N, C-alpha and C positions, 0 to 999 in steps of 0.2 A: 445515477444514470447508467443503464445497462449497456453492454457492448453493442446490442442490436440498435439501441437508441443512438449510440455514438456513431454507428455506421450510417444511420439515416441523417444525422446531423452533418457528417462529413460530406454526404452527397449534396445536401442543401448548401453547404459551404462552397462546394465547387461551383454550383449553379450561380450562387450569389457573386462569387469571385469573378466568374466569366461575365456576368452582367455588369459588374463594376468596372471591368476592364474595357468594356465596349462603350459605355455611356454612364452619365451621372446617375446614381442610384440612391433612392431614399431608403434608409435602413432604420429599422426600429430597434428599441432596446433589446427586445427578445431575440432579434436576429443577431445582434452583437454578442449576446450571451451564448447563443448556439455556436456561432463561429469560434468564439474564444474557447469554449469547452472542447470543440473538435480539434482546435489547433494547439491547445496547451499540453505540453509534454509531461507535466507533473500529473495531470489527470490520466493520461495514457499509461504512465508508470503505475498509478494506483489501480487502474483496470487490470494491468498485467499482474499486480500483486494479488488481486482478487482471484484471477484465473489460477495463479500458482497455488494459493491456499485451497482452492477447489480441488486441484489435483492431489494435494496432501490429504484432504479429507477422504477422497476416494481410496488413496493408498492405505490410510488407517483403517477404513472399512474392510479392505481386503484381508486384514490380519485375522478376521474371524474365520476365514475360509481355509481349507487345507492347502498346503503348498506342495507342489510337485517339482522335484529337482532330479537332474541326471548328472552323473559324474563318470569320468573315465580316467584310467591311469595306465601308463606304459612304463615298464622298467627294463633296462638291459643289464644283465649280470655278466661279469667277466668269466665266472666259473660255473660249472654245473654242481649240483648237490650230490655227494657220495656219502651214503649212510654207513658204508663199510670201507675200511682201508685195504682189505684183502678178502679173499674168499672165506666165508664163515663155515666152520665144521661144528655141527651140533650133535650131541649124543642122542641116541634113540631109545625107545622102550618097546618091550614085547610083552604080550599077555601070557601069564603063567597060569595054566589051567589048574595046577595043584593048589595054588594059593588064591586063585581068582582075582589076581591083581596084576597091574602093569609093573614090570620091573625093568631097570636099566640094563641095556646090553653092554656089560663091562667084562673085562678079562678077569678070570678067577684061577686060583691054583687047584691042584687035584683035590684039595680038601673042600673046595667051593668057596674059599675066602677071596674077596676082591683084592687085586694087586694094584698097589699104588704106583703112580708114575714116578720113576726115579728122579726126574727133574722137578718134582713137586707139581702142584696144580691139580690134585685130585686123582681119580681112578682113570684107568686106561680103557676107553670104549672099544668094543669089538666092531661096532657099526656106527657110522656117522651120516648125518644128512648135510649135504653141502649146499650153501646159498652162495652162488657166484657174486662177486663184487659188482658185476655189471647189472645184476638184477635189482640192486639197491642204489643204482645211480640214475639221477633224473636230470633231464635237459631243462634248465631254468634260465637259459641265456635271455630269452625274450618272454616277458610276462605282460599280459594285458588283463586289466580288471575294470569292471564297470558296475554301476548300480543306478536304478531308478527308485527314488525315495518319495514317499508321501508322508507329510507331517501334519497332524491335526492338533492344534492346541485345545485342551479341554478346560483347564482353569489356570490362568496366569496371574492370579492375585489381583484381578481387576485392572491390570496394566493396559490391556487392549481397550477396555472401555474408557480408561483415562486418556489414552492416545486419541481415540475417536472424539472425545469431548474437547480435547485440546485443539484438534484440527478444526472442529466446528466453530469453536470460539475464535480461533485465529482468522477464519474466513469472515465471521461476523465483524471482527475488529477491523479487517482490511476494508470491508464495505463502509464501515463508519468513518475510517480514515479517508476513503475516497470521497464520501459525502462532505467531509470537512474541507478537503481540497477544492471540491466544486463550489462550496460556499465562498471560500477565499477568492477563487477566480471570478465568481459573479460579483462579489463586492468590489474587486479591482476593476472589472469592466464598468460597473455602474459609476465608480469614481471618475474613470477616464471619459465615459459618455457624458456625464453631467458637467465635467470640466470643459468639454467642447461646446456644449450648449451654453454654458455660462460665458465663455469667451466670444461665442457668436453673438450673444445678446449685447455684450460689451462692445463688440465691433460696431454693431448698429448704433449703440449709444455714442461711441466715439465719432462715428460719421455724422450723427445728428449734432453733436457738440461742435465739430469742426464747421458744419454749415451754419450753426447758430453764431459762433464767434466770427466766422467769415462775413455773415450778414451784418453784424455789428461793425466789423472793419470797413465794409463798404459804406455803411451809414456815416461813420465818423470821417471817412475820407471825403465823402460828399460835403459834410458839414465843414470840414477844413477848407475845402475849395470855396465854400460860401462865406468863410470867415467867422463861423459861429463855434468853431472848435479849435483847440490848440494842437500844435505838433506833438506835445507831450501826451495828449489823449490818444493820438494815432499810434505813437510808439508803444504805449501801454497795451493797446489792443493787439498790435502786431506781435508783441512778446507772448501774449496769451494765445494768439493764433498758432504761433510756432510750437508752444507747449502742447496745444491740442493736437497738432499734426504729429509731433513726436509720440504722444500717448497713442494716437491712432496707429502708428507704425508698430509700436510695441505690442499692442493688442493683436494686430494682424499677424505678426511673427509668432506670438504665443498661440494663436489659434491654429496656425499651420503646424507648429510642433505638437500641439495637443491632438490634432487629427492624425498625424503620423504615429503618435504613441498609441492611439486607439486602434489604428489600422494594424500596427504591429501585434497588439494583444489579440486581435481578431483573426490574424493570419491573412490580411488583405495587402495588396500592394501599398507601399508606404506613401506613394504619391498618387494614389488612386483618387478619382473624382467621385465624391459621395456626399450626401447630406443626411442629416438625422431627422427623424420624425418630430422630435420635440424641440427643434431649433427655434420655433416661434415662441417658446417659453411662456405659455399662458398660465397665469396664476389660478385660473378656474379649475385646473386639474389637481390642485393641492388637496391632499386628504387630511382627515383628522387623525388624532393619535391612534395607532393600531391597538387592538385589544390586547391587554396584558393578562395572560392566563396565570393560574396558580404556579408557584415556583416548582412544585413537583412535576407539573406538565413541562415546564421549561427544562428541568433537569433531564426529563425523558427524551426531549427533542434535540438536545444539544449533542452534536456529533462528537465533539472532543470529549465530553463526559462519557459518551457511549464507548469510545475507544478505551477509556479507563475501566469502565464496567466489564467489557469483554476481556480486558487484561486481567482483571481480578478473577473472572471465571477461568481464564487460562491458567493462572497461578494455582487456583484450587484444583484444577485437573493435574497440575504438576505435583501437588501434594498427594493426590491419590496414586499418581504414578510412582512416587518414591515410597509410599506406604506399601504398594504392591510388591516392592522388592523384598519386603520382610515376610511375605506370605508364601505358602507352598505353591508349587507350580507343577501341573500335570499335563502331559502330552502323549498322544498315541502316534506310533511310527510304524509304517509298513514299507517294505522295500523288496525289490527283486534284484539280486546280485548275481553277477556272472563273471567268469574269468577263463583264461586259457594260459597255461595248463590248469586243470582242476583235479580234485581228488574225490569227486563224487563216486566214481566206480574205479578205484585204483587210480594210478597216475595216467592222465589222458591229456593229449595236446589239443583236443577238441574243445570248443566253447561249451561250457556247462554252467548251470546256476540253479537258483531256487528262491522261493519267497521266504521272507522273515517278517514277523509281526511282533510288536512289543509296545510297552508303555514305559515312560520315563517320569519319575517323580523326584522333585528337588525340594528339600525342606531346609531353609536357612536356620542355623542353630546359633552360631556365635560369630560375630564379626567385630567385636570390640566397639559396638555402638556406631559403626560407620553408617549403616543404612538409616538408623534412627536419627542421627545428626543431620543427614541429608534431608530427612522429613521435617525436622524442626527448622532447618534453614529455609525450606520452601514455605513453611507456614509463616515465618517471619517476613519473607518477601511479600506474601499475600496481605499480611496486616499492614505493612508499609504502604502498599498500593491502596488499601481502604482508607488510610489516613490521608493520603494524597487526594483521593476522590472527595472526602469530606472538606478538605481545604479548598479545592477548586469549586465545589458547590457554594461555599460561602463567598468566594470571589465572584462567582457568576451572579449571585444575588445582588452584590454591590454593583456589578457591571450593568445589570438590567436597570437598577434604580438610576444610575448615572445616565444611561442611554435615554431613559424616559424623561429625566429632567432636561437633558440636552435637546430632545425633540420639542418639549414644551417651551423651552426658552427660544428655540429657533422659530417656532410658530408665533410666539408673542413678538419676537423681533420683526418677523415678516409683517405682522399687522401694523406695527409702529412705522416701519419703513414705507408701507403703503400710504399711511397718513402723512408722513414726512414728504413723500413724493408729491402728493396733492398740494401740500402747503408750499413746497418749493416751486411747483409749476405756477401756482397763483402768485407767489412772490416775484417770479421772473416776469410774469405778465404785467404786474403793477410797475416793476422796474422799467420795463420797456416803454410803458405808457408815460411814466414820469420822465424818462429820458427824452422821449419824443416831444414832451411838453416843456422841456428845459428845466424841470424841477430837480431831477437827479443827475448825477455825473456819470461819466464813463466807468469809473471805479465801482459805483453802485451797481451798474448793470453787470460788470464782470463778476462781482461778488455773487449776485443773484444767479448768474449762469453757472458759476462754480458750485454753488449750493444745489442747483438743479441737477448738475452732473453727479455730485456726491449722493444725493438722495436716490437717483435712479440706479447708480452703481450699488448702493447698499440694498436696494430692493432686489436687484438681481442676485446678489450674494445671499440674501436672506431666503429667497425662493429656492436657490440651489442648496442652501444649507438645510432647508426642511427635507428635501428629497434625500440628501445624503444621510441626514439623521434618521430618516425613516428606514433606509436600507440598513444602516448600522443597528437600529433597534430590532429589526426583523432578524438580523444576523445573530444578535445576542439572545434573542428569544428562540432561536432554532427554527424559525419559520421561513428561512430563505432558501429552503430546498427547491431545486429546480430540475 
């Protein structure tokens, strides 16, 4: 059930709840299912899980596209940068036309030989170029730098594709899990619904039985007054009448609690006044055995198996993801970087920057088997999940067979209880005639009434059993989707 459908169901639930609050409302099984699905928090959690995996899938898809990032940095330095500790004096050169070369301007003796510095350190220059210390000092107290970067993956060893597959399978698995929750909720609603129908039918049966025993009580009392019955006969009937009334009270209390349980599942007021469409419990609506498809079709329809299948797909994606960690990765990077101060044209405290474009290639060479062992661990997890799926498929086959046998047994039981009920009714009629003619005793009539009660009660249980077995069979066949 999608979120839009759940929204419509919630609206319908509000309308039905308002109607139930104002007056008695007849509610069908489908309405109970709708309200239960809208009210169930587990279903709502499953819907949120689907929504979350959908966002994960969109996030994984975005990994194919280039990413744009901006960064900024500010630094405060206590000191400035001084490249010179004092003024620098550099020797100079002059062009000598005689030799056609540049020569150092150094002090020479009359013979033209260079004079060495008495303190050591080379020759004595006659001219120097002075670089003041201040010219090589830079104010770097406040530094600000920033960049806008574009990164485009080119080849990531298949890891991006694996991430997208994992996200897709996770979303499909979440939907299958939601369907499984929906089936469980529907099955629980059907059980509660037919429990109310069963107890309502037994309430009518208990009322009929009380009237039946009470009629016998009145007859025996009249016979006692006429002297044709004993006090013991009257006491026997009174005991049975009290038992019938106690049974009637228990059924009524059970019916009230069952209605409250159904109301709680459906999100209705616990003490709301409502009736169910099937409270008449007509056996004419009973269906034959549902069609049993091939087991491969059953496997494909079962939501719990679908969760495992998507789990296998997800683990296979994890295998590809770990395998991608062993492959080369290539990406293209472009950035515009700026800072102040900058050295683009000498030292400047203005903001300056420029573009850079490059490519990055990473090739894993040797990691002592770390990545490969991760890959083998992922592969083992996938194999374990496949074995679990095979095991569950075998159990599903057994489950379907058992459910089919249970349905067939319930149907045969119902047919026998119908015949028993007809026989019990005829037996009660004969007992009443025999009692009125004085051929049979009070105990004979009570036994016939008890047999009549048991036959009708078994018929009700058998009819409800067929409906519950049918719902369970559809659940194990995977056809209970709603």
